[in-house]
PLY file of the C-alpha trace (Angstrom):
ply
format ascii 1.0
element vertex 577
property float x
property float y
property float z
element edge 576
property int vertex1
property int vertex2
end_header
-32.59 25.44 -4.89
-29.95 22.84 -5.01
-30.68 20.25 -7.02
-27.27 18.22 -6.00
-28.33 17.70 -2.67
-27.85 14.00 -1.44
-28.36 12.96 1.95
-24.96 11.01 2.75
-25.62 10.44 6.57
-28.83 8.56 5.80
-28.54 4.78 4.72
-32.09 4.14 3.31
-34.89 6.74 1.70
-38.03 6.93 1.06
-38.55 6.97 -2.62
-41.92 6.55 -3.49
-45.37 6.55 -1.88
-48.42 4.89 -3.79
-51.80 5.27 -2.86
-55.57 3.79 -4.21
-58.96 3.42 -3.04
-58.12 4.63 0.13
-60.82 6.65 1.84
-60.85 10.15 -0.18
-57.50 9.19 -2.22
-58.65 7.75 -5.34
-54.97 7.18 -7.25
-52.18 8.98 -5.59
-48.14 8.74 -6.39
-45.49 10.57 -5.28
-41.89 11.10 -5.48
-39.92 11.41 -2.62
-36.08 12.55 -2.29
-33.70 13.10 0.42
-33.29 16.11 2.78
-36.38 17.88 4.08
-39.70 17.12 2.64
-42.72 19.15 3.76
-46.09 18.18 2.96
-48.49 21.50 3.19
-52.30 22.08 2.59
-55.93 22.53 4.27
-56.86 21.22 6.91
-58.53 17.74 5.80
-57.44 17.88 2.59
-56.23 14.20 3.32
-52.94 14.44 4.27
-53.48 12.28 7.17
-54.73 9.37 4.89
-51.46 9.21 3.15
-49.58 8.96 7.07
-52.31 6.11 7.40
-51.39 4.60 4.01
-47.77 4.86 4.88
-48.42 3.05 8.16
-50.42 0.47 6.44
-46.93 -0.67 4.79
-45.16 -0.51 7.91
-47.76 -2.83 9.03
-50.40 -0.92 11.24
-53.65 -1.78 11.46
-55.85 -2.30 8.29
-59.72 -1.86 8.47
-62.47 -2.39 5.99
-63.88 0.79 6.66
-60.87 2.23 4.55
-61.63 1.35 1.26
-62.99 3.94 -0.81
-66.68 3.53 -1.45
-67.84 1.35 -4.18
-64.07 0.15 -4.82
-63.40 -3.65 -3.47
-59.82 -3.23 -2.07
-57.16 -0.33 -0.97
-53.78 -0.75 -1.86
-50.75 1.19 -0.12
-47.41 0.97 -1.63
-43.45 2.02 -0.22
-40.03 1.82 -2.48
-37.41 2.40 -0.31
-33.90 2.61 -1.48
-31.24 1.04 0.60
-27.22 1.36 0.27
-25.86 1.11 3.77
-24.78 -2.75 4.34
-25.54 -3.20 7.89
-29.44 -2.14 7.25
-28.95 -3.72 3.96
-28.39 -7.05 6.17
-30.73 -6.20 9.14
-33.26 -6.25 6.42
-32.15 -9.36 4.13
-32.23 -11.23 7.76
-36.02 -10.32 8.04
-37.03 -11.28 5.00
-34.78 -13.91 4.78
-33.71 -13.23 1.24
-31.34 -10.69 -0.51
-32.36 -7.23 -1.93
-32.22 -6.87 -5.64
-30.74 -3.55 -6.60
-30.68 -1.59 -2.92
-34.52 -1.46 -3.63
-37.18 -2.48 -0.80
-41.02 -2.23 -2.51
-43.40 -2.96 0.55
-47.12 -3.54 -0.55
-50.30 -3.56 1.42
-53.82 -4.53 0.24
-57.12 -3.84 2.54
-60.41 -5.80 0.97
-63.76 -4.27 1.27
-64.73 -8.09 3.05
-61.97 -7.49 6.01
-59.15 -9.08 4.79
-55.76 -8.23 3.05
-52.32 -9.23 2.07
-49.00 -7.72 2.28
-45.54 -8.21 -0.08
-41.92 -7.32 0.01
-40.74 -7.60 -2.83
-43.33 -9.33 -4.55
-43.26 -11.63 -1.87
-46.39 -12.34 0.48
-44.81 -11.33 4.15
-46.57 -11.19 7.55
-48.09 -7.76 9.45
-45.40 -8.92 11.83
-42.49 -8.66 8.81
-43.61 -5.67 7.70
-43.93 -4.23 11.14
-40.31 -5.42 12.29
-38.76 -3.70 8.74
-40.99 -0.69 9.56
-38.94 -0.44 12.82
-35.72 0.04 11.33
-37.09 2.56 8.11
-39.30 5.36 9.55
-40.32 6.68 12.75
-43.37 8.56 12.86
-43.87 11.54 14.97
-47.51 13.05 15.48
-49.79 14.12 17.96
-50.75 10.84 19.71
-47.34 8.74 18.81
-43.62 8.73 19.35
-43.36 5.19 18.38
-40.01 3.84 18.58
-38.26 7.23 20.86
-40.37 6.43 23.60
-39.62 2.91 24.23
-37.33 2.64 27.36
-35.14 -0.18 25.60
-34.85 2.13 22.58
-33.80 5.03 24.61
-31.28 3.16 26.43
-30.01 1.96 22.79
-29.56 6.34 21.70
-27.85 6.67 25.05
-25.23 4.15 24.43
-24.59 5.39 20.65
-25.08 8.87 22.03
-21.85 7.76 24.55
-20.04 5.50 22.10
-20.64 2.69 24.55
-20.54 0.03 22.12
-17.02 -1.43 23.42
-18.69 -1.92 27.11
-21.71 -3.26 25.70
-20.13 -5.50 23.53
-17.68 -6.80 26.40
-21.04 -7.47 28.94
-22.66 -9.37 25.91
-19.83 -11.35 25.79
-19.23 -12.21 29.27
-23.02 -12.47 29.44
-23.09 -15.47 26.58
-20.27 -17.24 28.33
-22.35 -17.31 31.45
-25.06 -18.08 29.47
-23.96 -21.16 27.97
-22.26 -22.78 31.50
-25.74 -21.82 33.61
-27.73 -23.70 30.44
-25.16 -26.59 30.50
-25.37 -26.76 34.49
-29.08 -26.57 33.86
-29.48 -29.51 31.58
-27.56 -31.88 33.89
-29.61 -30.75 36.97
-32.68 -31.29 34.46
-30.97 -34.51 33.87
-30.13 -34.92 38.00
-33.65 -35.46 38.21
-34.16 -38.11 36.36
-30.66 -39.60 37.06
-32.02 -39.50 40.81
-35.31 -41.63 39.88
-33.34 -43.91 38.01
-30.43 -44.12 40.59
-33.06 -45.14 43.10
-34.44 -48.08 40.83
-30.93 -49.35 40.18
-29.77 -49.13 43.52
-32.50 -51.04 44.47
-32.47 -53.70 42.13
-28.32 -54.18 42.48
-29.32 -54.50 46.28
-31.93 -57.16 45.10
-28.97 -58.72 43.06
-26.77 -58.29 45.90
-28.28 -60.26 48.07
-28.32 -63.35 45.88
-25.19 -62.93 44.39
-25.43 -64.64 41.31
-22.91 -66.57 39.65
-22.72 -67.48 36.12
-23.42 -71.56 35.80
-24.37 -71.75 39.24
-28.31 -72.25 38.74
-27.73 -75.28 36.65
-25.62 -76.92 39.29
-27.92 -76.09 41.77
-31.20 -77.71 39.84
-28.55 -80.75 39.29
-27.86 -81.08 43.31
-31.80 -80.24 43.91
-32.90 -83.23 41.80
-29.79 -85.61 43.07
-30.81 -84.50 46.81
-34.51 -84.76 46.02
-34.30 -88.69 44.64
-31.62 -89.88 47.10
-33.30 -92.95 47.81
-34.62 -93.92 43.82
-30.71 -93.35 43.06
-29.45 -95.55 46.12
-31.85 -98.39 45.14
-30.80 -98.00 41.20
-27.19 -98.08 42.07
-27.79 -101.17 44.60
-29.77 -103.07 41.72
-27.33 -102.22 38.91
-24.35 -103.39 40.97
-26.36 -106.51 41.88
-27.26 -107.30 38.26
-23.55 -106.63 36.94
-21.51 -108.44 39.65
-23.09 -109.24 42.85
-26.33 -111.19 41.45
-26.35 -115.25 40.37
-25.84 -114.85 36.56
-24.48 -111.68 36.84
-23.78 -109.50 33.62
-19.65 -109.78 34.34
-20.27 -113.72 35.27
-22.03 -114.24 31.61
-19.27 -112.11 30.20
-16.71 -113.92 31.88
-18.55 -117.07 30.95
-18.65 -116.54 27.05
-15.22 -115.47 27.19
-13.93 -119.29 28.97
-15.88 -120.90 26.32
-14.21 -119.24 23.51
-10.65 -119.42 24.61
-10.08 -123.45 23.17
-10.99 -122.25 19.80
-8.94 -118.77 19.87
-5.72 -120.23 18.96
-7.20 -121.54 15.28
-9.89 -118.62 14.60
-8.24 -115.13 14.70
-12.03 -113.47 15.34
-12.52 -115.96 18.24
-9.54 -114.82 19.58
-10.67 -111.39 19.28
-14.25 -111.71 20.69
-12.89 -113.53 23.61
-10.32 -111.07 24.27
-13.55 -108.01 23.99
-15.67 -110.13 26.32
-12.67 -110.10 29.30
-12.46 -106.28 28.85
-16.15 -106.07 29.11
-15.91 -108.48 31.79
-12.71 -106.17 33.80
-15.15 -102.71 32.61
-18.66 -104.35 33.71
-16.37 -105.20 37.30
-15.47 -101.49 38.08
-18.89 -100.07 36.83
-20.27 -102.45 39.46
-18.14 -101.74 41.89
-18.84 -97.62 41.43
-22.29 -98.35 41.83
-22.07 -100.19 44.96
-20.03 -96.82 46.48
-22.46 -94.33 44.96
-25.33 -96.54 46.78
-23.15 -96.28 49.95
-22.12 -92.76 49.50
-25.80 -91.22 49.02
-27.29 -89.92 52.40
-30.46 -88.21 52.59
-29.76 -83.98 53.66
-33.15 -82.46 53.98
-31.54 -79.13 55.47
-29.13 -78.91 52.40
-31.86 -79.38 49.92
-34.38 -77.36 51.66
-31.61 -74.55 51.44
-30.75 -75.53 47.54
-34.70 -75.14 46.98
-34.77 -71.90 48.61
-32.04 -70.13 46.49
-33.58 -71.90 43.20
-36.69 -69.92 43.92
-34.59 -67.02 44.62
-32.98 -67.51 40.92
-36.52 -67.60 40.33
-38.36 -64.82 41.18
-35.30 -62.35 40.11
-35.36 -63.95 36.92
-39.02 -63.24 36.74
-38.58 -59.80 38.11
-35.45 -59.00 35.43
-37.12 -60.61 32.55
-34.35 -62.69 31.49
-32.94 -66.35 31.91
-31.67 -67.36 35.11
-28.14 -67.73 34.47
-28.00 -64.00 32.87
-28.59 -62.81 36.21
-24.77 -61.86 37.35
-24.52 -60.16 33.78
-27.21 -58.17 34.51
-25.45 -57.20 38.31
-22.77 -55.86 36.30
-24.34 -53.69 33.77
-26.23 -52.32 36.99
-22.91 -51.51 38.24
-21.70 -50.43 35.43
-25.42 -47.30 34.88
-24.58 -46.77 38.74
-20.76 -45.74 38.03
-22.11 -43.29 35.23
-24.61 -41.37 37.18
-22.01 -41.03 39.57
-19.83 -39.53 37.20
-22.46 -36.73 35.74
-22.95 -36.11 39.40
-19.22 -35.07 39.39
-19.70 -33.11 36.25
-22.34 -31.17 37.70
-20.21 -30.29 40.65
-17.44 -29.21 38.29
-19.54 -26.33 36.89
-19.70 -24.47 40.09
-16.50 -22.78 40.22
-16.36 -22.10 36.34
-19.75 -20.43 36.73
-18.94 -18.36 39.81
-15.86 -17.19 38.04
-18.44 -16.56 34.74
-21.08 -14.55 37.20
-18.08 -12.61 38.48
-16.87 -11.40 34.84
-20.29 -10.93 34.05
-21.15 -8.65 37.55
-17.77 -6.76 36.56
-18.84 -6.12 32.55
-22.34 -4.87 33.96
-20.64 -2.34 36.31
-18.49 -0.74 33.94
-21.54 -0.57 31.54
-23.65 0.63 33.77
-21.39 3.02 35.11
-20.49 4.41 31.85
-23.98 5.29 31.66
-24.39 7.10 34.23
-21.44 9.29 33.44
-23.18 9.49 29.86
-26.77 10.39 30.70
-25.61 14.03 32.33
-24.52 14.78 28.98
-27.02 13.36 27.30
-29.67 15.47 29.22
-27.83 18.88 29.41
-27.81 18.47 25.61
-31.41 17.86 24.91
-32.10 20.42 27.53
-30.21 22.72 25.75
-32.19 22.00 22.05
-35.88 22.44 24.04
-34.85 26.19 24.78
-34.53 27.11 20.73
-38.19 25.01 20.48
-40.24 27.22 22.52
-39.81 24.83 25.41
-37.52 27.18 27.75
-38.90 26.52 31.25
-39.25 23.02 30.20
-36.54 20.39 32.43
-35.68 16.95 30.72
-33.47 14.37 32.41
-32.14 11.33 31.91
-32.34 9.04 34.54
-30.17 4.99 35.06
-31.77 2.84 37.20
-29.10 -0.42 38.13
-30.97 -3.49 39.04
-27.98 -4.88 40.83
-26.77 -8.75 39.79
-26.65 -10.13 43.06
-24.54 -12.96 44.38
-26.28 -16.35 42.89
-24.40 -17.28 40.01
-26.99 -19.76 38.85
-29.59 -17.29 38.25
-30.74 -16.21 34.41
-28.68 -13.02 33.88
-30.54 -10.05 32.60
-31.20 -9.22 28.77
-28.90 -8.48 26.05
-28.48 -4.64 27.10
-27.10 -4.76 30.27
-28.63 -4.00 34.54
-29.96 -0.45 33.30
-33.54 0.99 32.79
-33.03 4.13 30.93
-35.82 7.01 31.35
-36.10 10.15 29.58
-38.05 12.41 32.37
-39.58 15.32 31.17
-41.60 18.51 33.02
-42.92 20.85 30.43
-43.64 23.51 32.79
-41.98 25.03 36.66
-43.70 23.40 39.38
-45.08 20.36 37.65
-43.60 16.85 38.15
-41.23 15.32 36.10
-42.24 12.33 34.45
-41.67 10.12 32.04
-41.35 10.94 28.47
-43.43 7.92 27.38
-46.30 9.72 29.78
-46.82 13.17 28.06
-50.07 13.66 27.57
-49.43 17.06 25.04
-48.44 16.05 21.38
-46.88 19.40 20.88
-44.77 18.94 23.56
-43.99 15.65 22.68
-43.43 16.34 19.19
-40.94 19.26 20.04
-39.29 17.22 22.91
-38.76 14.30 20.11
-37.62 16.57 17.55
-34.89 18.21 20.08
-33.86 14.34 21.01
-33.38 13.68 17.46
-31.27 16.41 16.78
-29.09 15.90 19.23
-29.11 12.14 18.14
-29.01 12.74 14.55
-25.71 10.88 13.94
-26.25 8.09 16.05
-29.99 7.54 15.23
-30.26 4.68 12.50
-33.67 5.05 11.68
-33.47 6.59 8.45
-36.63 8.23 7.91
-38.30 10.26 10.49
-41.75 11.62 9.93
-43.44 14.66 11.47
-46.88 15.07 11.59
-48.60 17.91 13.66
-45.37 18.75 14.92
-46.46 22.84 14.71
-49.64 21.91 17.47
-49.63 25.46 19.30
-46.67 27.04 17.79
-46.77 30.27 16.53
-44.62 31.97 13.10
-41.46 32.14 15.10
-41.31 29.34 16.81
-41.99 28.14 13.63
-38.91 29.08 11.80
-36.63 27.63 14.62
-38.55 24.57 14.13
-37.98 24.35 10.59
-34.44 25.20 11.09
-33.72 22.41 13.81
-35.57 20.10 10.92
-33.18 21.20 8.24
-30.60 20.22 10.49
-31.68 17.13 11.39
-32.45 16.69 7.64
-28.35 16.39 7.55
-28.52 12.94 8.66
-32.19 11.58 8.45
-34.89 11.54 5.44
-37.20 14.14 6.95
-41.11 14.15 6.02
-43.04 16.80 7.44
-46.82 17.65 7.54
-47.46 21.28 8.58
-49.49 24.49 9.12
-46.97 26.70 9.62
-45.31 28.55 6.52
-42.08 29.69 8.51
-41.58 26.01 8.75
-42.10 24.97 5.04
-40.07 27.06 3.97
-36.74 25.32 5.31
-38.09 22.48 3.57
-35.70 21.27 0.19
-38.49 20.01 -1.67
-42.61 21.12 -0.96
-45.80 19.32 -1.86
-49.55 20.61 -1.48
-52.37 18.43 -0.88
-55.58 19.40 -1.68
-59.15 17.76 -1.61
-60.75 18.26 -6.04
-64.46 17.14 -6.78
-64.81 15.71 -9.97
-68.36 14.27 -11.06
-70.04 14.56 -7.92
-66.80 12.46 -5.55
-64.08 14.09 -3.59
-60.85 12.63 -3.95
-57.20 14.08 -2.34
-54.24 15.08 -4.79
-51.06 15.98 -3.99
-48.51 17.74 -6.21
-44.87 18.85 -6.11
-44.33 22.30 -5.88
-41.32 24.46 -8.33
-40.16 27.74 -6.64
-43.04 29.59 -8.48
-45.65 27.42 -7.21
-43.68 27.39 -3.76
-44.42 31.23 -3.14
-47.78 31.38 -4.11
-48.96 28.64 -1.59
-46.44 30.02 1.38
-48.28 32.91 0.64
-51.87 31.45 0.85
-50.46 29.91 4.19
-49.80 33.12 5.13
-53.04 34.96 3.78
-55.43 32.34 2.69
-56.22 32.11 -0.68
-56.24 36.11 -1.40
-53.27 36.50 -0.61
-52.14 40.02 -2.14
-48.92 40.86 -4.29
-47.17 41.60 -1.33
-47.93 38.83 0.32
-46.49 36.96 -2.39
-43.14 39.21 -1.85
-43.08 38.23 1.59
-43.28 34.78 1.18
-40.72 35.02 -1.30
-38.38 36.25 1.50
-39.10 34.06 3.88
-38.30 31.31 1.17
-34.80 33.28 0.73
-34.02 33.63 4.01
-34.84 29.84 5.17
-33.05 28.62 1.85
-30.01 30.73 2.93
-30.34 29.64 6.46
-30.36 25.92 6.14
0 1
1 2
2 3
3 4
4 5
5 6
6 7
7 8
8 9
9 10
10 11
11 12
12 13
13 14
14 15
15 16
16 17
17 18
18 19
19 20
20 21
21 22
22 23
23 24
24 25
25 26
26 27
27 28
28 29
29 30
30 31
31 32
32 33
33 34
34 35
35 36
36 37
37 38
38 39
39 40
40 41
41 42
42 43
43 44
44 45
45 46
46 47
47 48
48 49
49 50
50 51
51 52
52 53
53 54
54 55
55 56
56 57
57 58
58 59
59 60
60 61
61 62
62 63
63 64
64 65
65 66
66 67
67 68
68 69
69 70
70 71
71 72
72 73
73 74
74 75
75 76
76 77
77 78
78 79
79 80
80 81
81 82
82 83
83 84
84 85
85 86
86 87
87 88
88 89
89 90
90 91
91 92
92 93
93 94
94 95
95 96
96 97
97 98
98 99
99 100
100 101
101 102
102 103
103 104
104 105
105 106
106 107
107 108
108 109
109 110
110 111
111 112
112 113
113 114
114 115
115 116
116 117
117 118
118 119
119 120
120 121
121 122
122 123
123 124
124 125
125 126
126 127
127 128
128 129
129 130
130 131
131 132
132 133
133 134
134 135
135 136
136 137
137 138
138 139
139 140
140 141
141 142
142 143
143 144
144 145
145 146
146 147
147 148
148 149
149 150
150 151
151 152
152 153
153 154
154 155
155 156
156 157
157 158
158 159
159 160
160 161
161 162
162 163
163 164
164 165
165 166
166 167
167 168
168 169
169 170
170 171
171 172
172 173
173 174
174 175
175 176
176 177
177 178
178 179
179 180
180 181
181 182
182 183
183 184
184 185
185 186
186 187
187 188
188 189
189 190
190 191
191 192
192 193
193 194
194 195
195 196
196 197
197 198
198 199
199 200
200 201
201 202
202 203
203 204
204 205
205 206
206 207
207 208
208 209
209 210
210 211
211 212
212 213
213 214
214 215
215 216
216 217
217 218
218 219
219 220
220 221
221 222
222 223
223 224
224 225
225 226
226 227
227 228
228 229
229 230
230 231
231 232
232 233
233 234
234 235
235 236
236 237
237 238
238 239
239 240
240 241
241 242
242 243
243 244
244 245
245 246
246 247
247 248
248 249
249 250
250 251
251 252
252 253
253 254
254 255
255 256
256 257
257 258
258 259
259 260
260 261
261 262
262 263
263 264
264 265
265 266
266 267
267 268
268 269
269 270
270 271
271 272
272 273
273 274
274 275
275 276
276 277
277 278
278 279
279 280
280 281
281 282
282 283
283 284
284 285
285 286
286 287
287 288
288 289
289 290
290 291
291 292
292 293
293 294
294 295
295 296
296 297
297 298
298 299
299 300
300 301
301 302
302 303
303 304
304 305
305 306
306 307
307 308
308 309
309 310
310 311
311 312
312 313
313 314
314 315
315 316
316 317
317 318
318 319
319 320
320 321
321 322
322 323
323 324
324 325
325 326
326 327
327 328
328 329
329 330
330 331
331 332
332 333
333 334
334 335
335 336
336 337
337 338
338 339
339 340
340 341
341 342
342 343
343 344
344 345
345 346
346 347
347 348
348 349
349 350
350 351
351 352
352 353
353 354
354 355
355 356
356 357
357 358
358 359
359 360
360 361
361 362
362 363
363 364
364 365
365 366
366 367
367 368
368 369
369 370
370 371
371 372
372 373
373 374
374 375
375 376
376 377
377 378
378 379
379 380
380 381
381 382
382 383
383 384
384 385
385 386
386 387
387 388
388 389
389 390
390 391
391 392
392 393
393 394
394 395
395 396
396 397
397 398
398 399
399 400
400 401
401 402
402 403
403 404
404 405
405 406
406 407
407 408
408 409
409 410
410 411
411 412
412 413
413 414
414 415
415 416
416 417
417 418
418 419
419 420
420 421
421 422
422 423
423 424
424 425
425 426
426 427
427 428
428 429
429 430
430 431
431 432
432 433
433 434
434 435
435 436
436 437
437 438
438 439
439 440
440 441
441 442
442 443
443 444
444 445
445 446
446 447
447 448
448 449
449 450
450 451
451 452
452 453
453 454
454 455
455 456
456 457
457 458
458 459
459 460
460 461
461 462
462 463
463 464
464 465
465 466
466 467
467 468
468 469
469 470
470 471
471 472
472 473
473 474
474 475
475 476
476 477
477 478
478 479
479 480
480 481
481 482
482 483
483 484
484 485
485 486
486 487
487 488
488 489
489 490
490 491
491 492
492 493
493 494
494 495
495 496
496 497
497 498
498 499
499 500
500 501
501 502
502 503
503 504
504 505
505 506
506 507
507 508
508 509
509 510
510 511
511 512
512 513
513 514
514 515
515 516
516 517
517 518
518 519
519 520
520 521
521 522
522 523
523 524
524 525
525 526
526 527
527 528
528 529
529 530
530 531
531 532
532 533
533 534
534 535
535 536
536 537
537 538
538 539
539 540
540 541
541 542
542 543
543 544
544 545
545 546
546 547
547 548
548 549
549 550
550 551
551 552
552 553
553 554
554 555
555 556
556 557
557 558
558 559
559 560
560 561
561 562
562 563
563 564
564 565
565 566
566 567
567 568
568 569
569 570
570 571
571 572
572 573
573 574
574 575
575 576
């Protein structure tokens, strides 16, 4: 065979699978290669256990029942070679670090006590990370699982890849991101607006309270002084009158005494300079005392009782004190507080104006998003017919001559409200592969098909059509030959060989016709040693392959004629691929 074959179209391949102490498997190590790899062997030999092990390293459900009797733990490990840059970038993003030597090693341990662990390149990871990696590396198709292909989201992605709709999808996502940014900013302002409205109500109430007072800086102290004066008018008048009398009007008043002393000193002033200064000062003080006395007299005559004004002042002072207590500040700071409230209200008004300013750009972004979504949707509607027709053509070669398959695209219009959340990044369409196996049957979504054999063959047809578009590098087919005869087996084998030009294929099969198209073949057997059963897997060279194919045709008692038949089958298949 051609040992120089390389899988040029696959971005990654499963290079090794190691399994220890998993049920019947004691210790198995398989070194795989690119292309079409066939696993054959008797029913019950343990082929499904190898797929179970592979499922474990891809994040499948683990159970303590899987641990081989008498052992403390089961272990499965897979080595992948990852060279394609974009796939490598995706894997590194999931792991949060770089890959070394283009190699990814996934390990899963299952303890007999029921717990376990997972690693990627020697570092602990969660099962969820294994699952995320597995979705990008391997697609397993068996009797009861189609995995990623049956997901409508995956079907939509494959439809886009088949139709080359990457530019339309990217344009939609760009418009969606632009709209979403505006919508989120507007939403944040609206959320803040709810708080602003509550704040506005409080600020407006406080503003109105302060407006009713209309405080002025320094007014409180002025009012306090006026209140004190008006409340003590009688005492002030009496004190001023008494002061006037004592300073000027009464016998022996202060002014009179000052003048008397000054006159007494005048005769001595000419001889003693200090006496002259003293006499002059006394005369000045006498004049000033007279002036003060006159001022007190005038004040005593001008101060009249004004109960109404006093009451008004006291009322305003009480208003000041109440608001000062309400706002926890000094009375003279109320004017400053009022100005601050006015500033806060102005900011709120500006925020409301900013919210209104989003309406036009948001509506424009929604129109652009709607246009991009419809362009993408119409492209999908156009592509889906060709896609379905191509798959339909493949079904005929796979023994499903009367089956019908179509690709439906259901579009959900966006509507006219630009404030709603836009649909997901894939657009406004739901894509569904709809299948009917026989005439007269109701077509149903592919994901609801009950027959494992039909599902496997439909999967193979879809995979073959999408070989260049599907980026999952390794495809595993289990029991794809269920209910299939030799002639159809050869057709399935040829299809798998074609698919292997773009993917690494691992196929578990009972049909020699399918196995003969494989590039490489392994046989899985059960052996009993020292009273214990264990599963082995052995790679076959060309001679061993002929013997194994003959045994698959006629059993272990196959005659030389059967071996010749097997050799012819192998040569014919290898030439055909």
